[in-house]
N, C-alpha and C positions, 0 to 999 in steps of 0.2 A: 747405551742408557740414555736416556730421552732426558736432557735440560731443560727441556719447555717447551708447553702446548701452547699454539696460537688458536686461541677458536675464532673461527668465522661462521657465525649465523648468514644466509643468504637469501636474499627474495626481491628477483628478476633484476640482478645487478652487473648483467653481463660487460655494459660498457666501460666498468671499471674496473673488474672484478683481475684480471690480469695482471694490471699493473698494481691493486692490493698483494699478492697472493707474490707476484715477483720482487718488493719489497720486502717481506719475509726472507724468500729465496735468497737475497743480499747480504742478510744480518751475517756479521762474523763470527756467532754462533750457530755451529752447521746439526750440533746432537737439537736437532727439536722437531718440530712434528706441527702439521698446517691441518687442524682439527675444519674442514669445511662443513660444514652443516645447512644443509639444503630446504628450505623452509617452504617446499611445495613451489618453487616458482615454474612459472610459465614458459618463461625466455629459453636461452641456451646455456645456462650457467651450469646445468650440471655438465652439456657437453664440454666444456671450453676446461670444468675440473677435469674430465677423467682425459684431455688431450694434454695436459698438465701433467697430470698424475703420470705415463706411459715415460717421461722423464725425472721424476723426481719421486722414485717412491716415500719419500716423508711427507707426501700429500695425500687425506685420507678422506672420502667422500661418504656424508649419511645421508640420506635422502629420506623426507618424512612428508605428511602435511601441515600445509601451514598452521601455524600454534602463536607464532611470533618471535620476534627476537631472545624474548627472555628465556621461552619454553628451548628455542635453541642451545643458548649458550647452555641452558642445562645438562641437554642431553652432552655437549661439547665437554661441559665439567666428568661427566659419567666417562666420556671414550680415552678422557683423557690421561698419557702414563709419565710425563713430564713429572720433574721434580716444581718445575713450577710453571704456573700458567696465565696467561695474558690474554686479553680478548680485540680485536680488532674488528671493527663495522665494513664491509664490502665495497663501502664507496669510499673509504677511506686510504691511507697506506703510512707504513712506516719512512722515515724521511733518512735517521743518521744511521750508519749501518751496523755500528759498533754501539748502538746505543743498549740492548738487549746484555749483551757481554759487559758494559761497566754497571749497569742494576743489577746484573747475577753479583757479579765482584762484589758488591755493595753491600748485597744481601748477608753473603757469606762471611765477607770483614767484618762487617757490624753484628752477626746475627742474630738480623732481622727477618722476621716474615712476609713482608712485602716492604717495595719500592715504588715510590714514583719519578715523575719527569717534567719536561715542560711540552707543554701542546700546543702547537703550532695550530693555525688557521689558513687554508686555501680560499682565495676569492680570485681573483687577479693574480695574487702573489702568495708565496708564505710570509706569514706574518707571525711571530710568536704571541700566543692569548695574550689578554689583560690579567692572568694568572700568574704572567711568565716570571713579575719583579717579586713576589709571595713565594715561588718554588724555588729563586737564588735565594734568598736570604734563607731559606729553609734547608738549603742543599749547604749555605755553611754554617751551621749549626749542630749539624752531626747526627746522631740518633732521636728522635722523636717521639715524644711519647700521645700517643692520639686523644687526651684529653687536654693536651695543651692546645691542639689542632684539630678541632673536630670538623676535619673538610667532607663534604659530601656529594661532590662533583669529580666529572674529569675519570673515572674507574678505567677507562683505555688507555690510560698513562702508566702503569701502576703494572706491576706484576706481583703475583702472590705463590706462595709456599701450594700446593696442592693437598698434601698433608693438611695442613688446617682447616683450607675449605671445606676439605670429608669429613675430617671430623668433625668439626663444628658443626657441620649440615648447612653449611650458607650456600645458599642458592637465590636465585634472583625470582622475586616474586611474579607470577604469571600475565603480568600487564602488558598493554599496549603503549602504555605509554609511563615516565617515572618509574620505570622497573628498575633502573642503575643506582639511584641515589642510595636506596634500604639494602642495598646488595654491597657497596663499599664502605657505609657505616658499620657493617653488621662486620665486616672482612678487616677492617683497620682497627672495630674497636677489640675486636678478638686477637689480632695479632698485640696488640698493645703497644707497641713500638714501631717503628718503619723509619724508612730516610727519606729522602729528596735528593734527585741530581740534579744537575741544572746540565742536561743534555735532550736535545728536541728526538723523542722516539717516536712522535704519534703527527700526524698531518690529518687534521678536521676538514673535510672538504665544505664551505658552506655553501650552498644551493641557491639560486638566486629564484626564490619561490616564497611568498607567503606562506608567513608560519599560519596554519587553521589547527584547529583542533574536532574534529568529530564528537558527538556526545557521548558514544561508546570511550576515547580517548579521555574526555573529560574527567569521566570517572574513574578511568584509570590512575589519571593525575591526583585525584582527589583520595583516590584507595593508598594511593604511592606514599603522599604526604600526610597521612593521618599514621602510616605504618611509622615514616619517621618523626613523627611528634610523640608516639606514645614509645616507641624505644627510647625517644631521649628523655622522657619524663622517666621511665622504669630505670634506666641506667643511670640517669643522674647529668645528665651532658645539657649542661645550659647553654652555653653557646650551640651546641647542633638543636636545639630545641628554636633558640630567639631565631638562627638563621632562618630555620624551615618555617615558622610560621612568617617570616617575609617573604619569603616564595610564595605560600600561600595568599598573602593579604596582599603584596605590591607586584611580585615577579610575574604571577598569573593573575591576579586579582582580577584583570581586565577583560584575559581571555574565557575567566568562567564567567564570568556576568555574561558575556556575550552567547555564551551555553548555553545557559540553562535557567529557566523562567521558574517563578514561582510554582507552575505546576507541575514541576520535574520533582517529585518524591522525594525517590532513591538521591540525590543528587542535593536535596535541599537537608535529606537526615544526615547524609555526612557532613555537611557543612556546618550543621547543628553541632556535632561530636565534633568538630576540631573547636568550634567555638567554648564545649564545656570543660575540653581538657586545656584548654587557653587559659580559663575562667582559675580550672583548680588550679596551675601552675601557677599564674600572676595573681593569686588571693585576692580575687576581685569577684562579687556576688554574681554577675551575668559578664557575658564577653559576645558581640557577636561579630565575625569574622568581615572584615571589608566587603567580600565580594560578597556573604549574603545579605549585607546592610544595603548593598551596591542592588541586589536583586528585588529585595523586598521595599525601597525606596524607590525602585526603578518608575514609577507611577511620574514620581513628580516632576520628570526628566522634561516633561512637558509643558510642564508651566503650574501653575497654583500657588501654592503656600512657601514653597523654597523660592524661586525666581523672583515673584513679591517682594521676599525677606533679603535677597540679593540685591535688587535693584534701590532696596531701600538704604542699604550701607553703603550703596554707592554716592547716593543722591546727599547721606549726611556726609560723608567726609568732603572736607577741604579742596581736597586731589586727591587725586589715585596713581599707584605705580602697579603697573602688572609683570610680574615676574615669572620670565618664560618667553623665549623669542621662536615657539615650535609652535604645531599643528594647534595646540589648545592654545598658545597664546592670541594666536590670527583668531580665533573662533571668539574668543573670550571680547577681544577688539572688535571685531563686527557686531557682535552679539549688544556693545557699549553704543556704538554708532549707529544703531538700529533706533535705538530710545534717546537718540540726541545728548549721552554722555560721555563721550570720547573726548571733547573738548576739558575733562575733567584729569586726563591720563597727562602725566609728566612724565614719563619715561617708562620705558622697559628693562628690568634688571634681569642680567644673566651669568651665570658663577664665572664663564668664560667667551671671552669675543676673539675674533681673527680680527688682525689687523685694519681689513677692509669692511668690517660691521661698522657703522657709526646709527643707519638706522633701523629701522624696522615697522613698516605698514606707517612709513611718515612721522614716528616718534622717535627722538634720542634714545638709542642703547649704552645701557652705566652696567660696567662691572657690577657685581658685586659689593668690591674693596674701593671703589671707587664713589659707591651712593650713600650721598647724606640727607636720610628723613627728616621732612619738612615737619610743624607743627599741623597736626592734622590731618596728617597725609596717611592713606590706609594700604598699606602691600595687599594685593589681589593676587594670590599664586596660580596662575595656570598653567598647571604640567598633573601630568599624573603616572600609576601604579611608582618602582622606585625612586623616577627620579622626584616625585613629591616627598618621599623620605630624606635626599636627601638633602632636599635644597630644606629641607624643615629643619635639620639638622644642622646646616649653615647658618640660617638666622637666629635660632636660639641657642648656638656658640657666641653670637655676636651679641647676642643679650637684645635683639631686636622682637619684640614680642605683640604690636600690633601691627599682625598681617591675618588673613582671611584665608583658606585655600575655598575655591573656585570647586563644586562637587567634578568628580571626573563624571558622572552619570549625565551629569547638565552640561557639560562637554561633549561628551561624545556624541552627544547629535546636532552635533553641530548647528545651534539654532543662530 
């Protein structure tokens, strides 16, 4: 009997594929099958799998025309014969050899239909992902209710009961991007209860390339986000709703802005729909999601009313503190210098500084905990995306209310 099926979607992954498959073969669970779905590769991936299959009959090869990783995983689900299923990307690998065995044992001991584990990241070396601390905490709690922990990321760190996936018709939407959060949220919600283990099953290979979204992937990203917003609304998953809205507005907001114009009617329609869902959930008359506002207001980034109002606020302040010692902080300081307003800057605030950091662009750096606001001083927050959201929370907690966010669209121009 096959205990677990490992589903690997493959597209031109010959460089890392052998390491990937061998990492599964080393697992102490021997009653497994390795389902390799070759999604139209043009390299030698299929030939490599055939060679490995000659020595290990547990390897199954299915070939198809290119349809994307989501479609390949769905095919793998249909082919799987294991009691459990798991998903492994072809450029990643399993790191702890007894991890699958421990996770299966945990499911059976606790009578749950899913179990997760710690994600590791590989760049120069293996390191636990930022989520590792939360996983450790959850592992100590034993059986978890999904409604208390509405996870949506890291589906590859989980194993699932195959019977549940089939009976509840849980599949990946066939998108080219953001197809996995809708799958994970539905699988864990249907499972109702799950466990987490403080074991390092999965290692994700972080490629040293710039993150880019094509227009088609941007549309699929918006569709995936909408799927989770709608699912959260329909199933009264408030944490998932808030988390997904944050992902739309902050985690991906700038990427969407750079890939969508006001003329892209399909994308604008999707963003408008997201705003309508948010307005209903948040019980406000109208809600324009942040990336849509950035797109529609993008024209003011070249100057005009916004820039005039920004300069006026700086001029009227007795002094200025700039929150942010990154790219946006430097751009804002350069902008102030251009208009001879840099002399008003008393300090640059950061949430936490290293021991070596004392100056930024010739201005003293202060940690927020050491900052004492002067009378008549205004803090200008020059940060984008999720960073701005985190800073806003810190300032609000410290009851510092006199601050101004510098618009991200304006900062992105680098003027």
